[in-house]
C-alpha positions, 0 to 999 in steps of 0.5 A, a space after each residue: 467232854 465239851 470238845 466231844 460234844 462240839 465234834 459231834 455237833 459239827 459232824 451232825 451239821 456236816 451230814 445235815 447239809 447236802 450240796 448240789 452243783 448246777 453247771 451253767 453253759 452258754 452254748 449261745 454264739 454270744 455273751 449272756 449274763 445268767 441271773 440267779 434268784 434264791 436264798 443265799 444269793 449263790 454266785 452273788 446272783 449273777 455273772 458274765 458267761 461268754 459264748 462256749 463257757 460254763 460255770 459251776 455254782 454251788 447251792 445247799 439245802 438252804 436254797 430251797 427254791 430258786 431260778 436261773 435265767 439269762 440276761 441278754 443284750 446287756 450294755 455297759 450300765 446293765 440295761 438288758 434287752 431281756 431278763 434285766 434284774 438291776 443295773 449290776 452284773 449281779 442280781 443280788 436277790 432281784 428277779 429278772 424282768 420278762 421275757 426270760 426262759 427259766 429254770 426253776 428248782 425246789 430242793 429238798 421238797 416232798 420225800 426229801 427230793 429235788 424238783 425242777 422244771 423249765 418255765 416260760 411263765 415269765 416268757 421266752 428269750 433263749 432256748 434252754 435245756 436241763 439235764 440231770 435225771 434222764 426220765 426227770 420231769 421237764 416242764 409243767 404237764 409235760 407227761 401227766 403220768 410221769 412227774 419224776 424227781 431227783 435225789 438231793 445229791 443230784 448235779 444239774 445242768 442248765 444249758 442256754 442255746 
């Protein structure tokens, strides 16, 4: 009986947690170091991405709100020209110092939907494009009559340059 209860509990947990893939592409002709901020510290909060490379990160419902940005011009001590977070390849919970173009996510929000936008609230350092739902809300006030969202199982693409 206890074993059956354990199996049911594990199955319920498996159903309750949804995972999303965010693919980060570097289409720039130079190296960037994406910074990632949010609960659970996905990918340790950052990594190196040479021009033309991409990397997938997995986030689940625990990543309720987060940001992705690119650090540029980083030296061997990780002093970066833009988007600096700390003297390490991984930001480990530190946000980026402006200027930094941001992809912002709020997951499983109102109605169980995901919300995302491209924000320049922290300034601009690189062109950025996001792709998930073709008609989705793009940035604050991009169209007053259409604020769209994605299902909680959506996959996302954040593209720099």
